[in-house]
Structures are given as structure tokens and as C-alpha cells.
C-alpha positions in Angstrom: 119.0 110.8 105.7 116.8 108.5 104.3 118.0 107.7 100.4 115.3 105.6 97.5 116.5 103.4 94.5 114.8 104.8 91.5 115.8 101.8 88.8 116.6 104.2 85.7 117.4 101.5 82.8 118.6 98.7 81.6 122.7 98.3 81.0 122.1 97.0 77.7 120.4 99.8 76.8 123.4 102.3 77.3 126.4 103.0 74.2 129.9 104.1 75.6 130.5 107.6 75.2 126.8 108.4 74.8 124.2 110.5 77.2 121.2 108.8 77.0 118.0 110.9 78.8 115.6 109.2 81.8 113.3 110.7 83.2 111.5 108.8 86.3 108.9 110.1 88.9 109.3 112.8 91.3 113.1 113.3 90.4 114.2 115.9 87.4 115.3 114.9 84.2 118.7 112.6 84.5 121.5 112.2 82.0 123.0 108.7 82.4 126.5 107.9 80.9 128.1 104.6 80.2 132.1 105.3 80.0 133.9 102.0 79.6 132.7 99.5 82.6 132.0 102.8 84.5 128.2 104.5 84.6 127.6 108.1 85.9 124.3 110.2 86.2 123.9 113.6 86.8 121.1 116.2 86.3 120.3 116.7 81.9 119.7 120.1 82.3 122.9 122.4 81.7 123.6 124.9 84.8 124.3 127.6 82.4 122.0 127.5 79.2 118.8 125.2 80.3 119.8 123.1 77.3 119.5 118.7 77.4 123.3 117.3 78.2 122.2 113.9 76.7 121.9 115.8 73.2 125.4 117.2 73.1 128.5 114.9 72.9 131.1 112.4 75.2 134.4 112.7 75.2 135.9 110.4 77.9 134.7 112.0 81.1 133.0 115.4 79.9 130.0 116.2 78.4 129.7 119.0 76.2 126.8 120.9 76.3 125.1 121.5 72.7 124.4 124.9 72.7 127.1 126.8 74.5 129.8 123.9 74.2 129.9 124.2 78.1 132.2 121.3 79.7 131.1 119.4 82.4 132.9 116.4 84.6 130.5 113.5 84.7 132.5 112.0 87.5 131.8 114.8 90.2 129.6 117.6 87.7 132.4 120.2 88.0 132.3 123.1 85.4 135.1 122.7 83.3 134.8 125.8 81.2 133.0 128.9 80.9 130.2 130.0 79.9 129.2 126.9 82.3 130.1 128.4 86.4 128.2 125.8 88.3 128.3 122.1 88.9 125.7 119.7 88.0 124.1 117.6 90.6 125.4 114.1 90.5 123.9 110.8 91.5 125.4 107.7 92.7 124.8 104.8 90.4 124.0 101.5 91.7 124.0 98.8 89.5 121.6 96.4 90.3 120.2 93.0 88.2 121.2 94.7 85.0 120.2 98.1 85.6 121.2 101.2 86.4 119.3 102.7 89.5 120.7 106.0 91.4 120.1 106.5 95.2 117.9 110.1 95.9 117.4 111.7 99.4 113.6 112.4 100.2 112.7 114.8 98.2 114.7 113.7 94.9 117.8 115.3 95.7 120.9 114.2 94.7 122.8 112.2 96.7 126.4 111.6 96.1 
């Protein structure tokens, strides 16, 4: 599969433990997370309530949906509790030149 890097956001624009919504051409909205020295990216939309996860809160490696408190592991997208049962799409993060980028497939698909 051919992949492309999509630059999302400057590292200096991210706060530890806070999700940030980023929109780039050709990809559904992305939630970007900084956890200590690690960075993660998932789809921004909750798989249960269709709410923006960047409007929720982050504890450790978990993001909480602001609507029904569904929880997801931002490292692999796993749904961690009811009412969410479907995992989030996750993206391979690449740090380059002070920016967080993700790898996407030709159609903007996730690349893990």
C-alpha cells in the first residue's frame, strides 16, 4: 500500500494530557494527543455517540467521550467500556521538523 505523510500540528501546540482536533484535506478529523514524550492520533469522532473526542478529556492513555463517557485506549483505539463497542481508527505518528504527522493510505485510510 502506498502511504503519504500528512502534517497535522506543531509539537509546541500540544498540551500534555489534552486532545487537540486537527482537520487536514483528504482525512476525516483527527484527535492528536501528547502523553509525556509520546504522541498519538485517532479519529476524532466517537464510534458510539459521534461526538468529538477532542471535546472530552484524557487520563493517562484513555480518552473519554464527552457525551456518554465511553472510553478508548489512544494507543490502539480499543473501546474500553460500554456504551462504546467499536474501536477507533488509529494512525501511525511520525515526528519531523517539530511537527506531528500521520501516515495515511491513498484514500486517507488509517495506517497502523
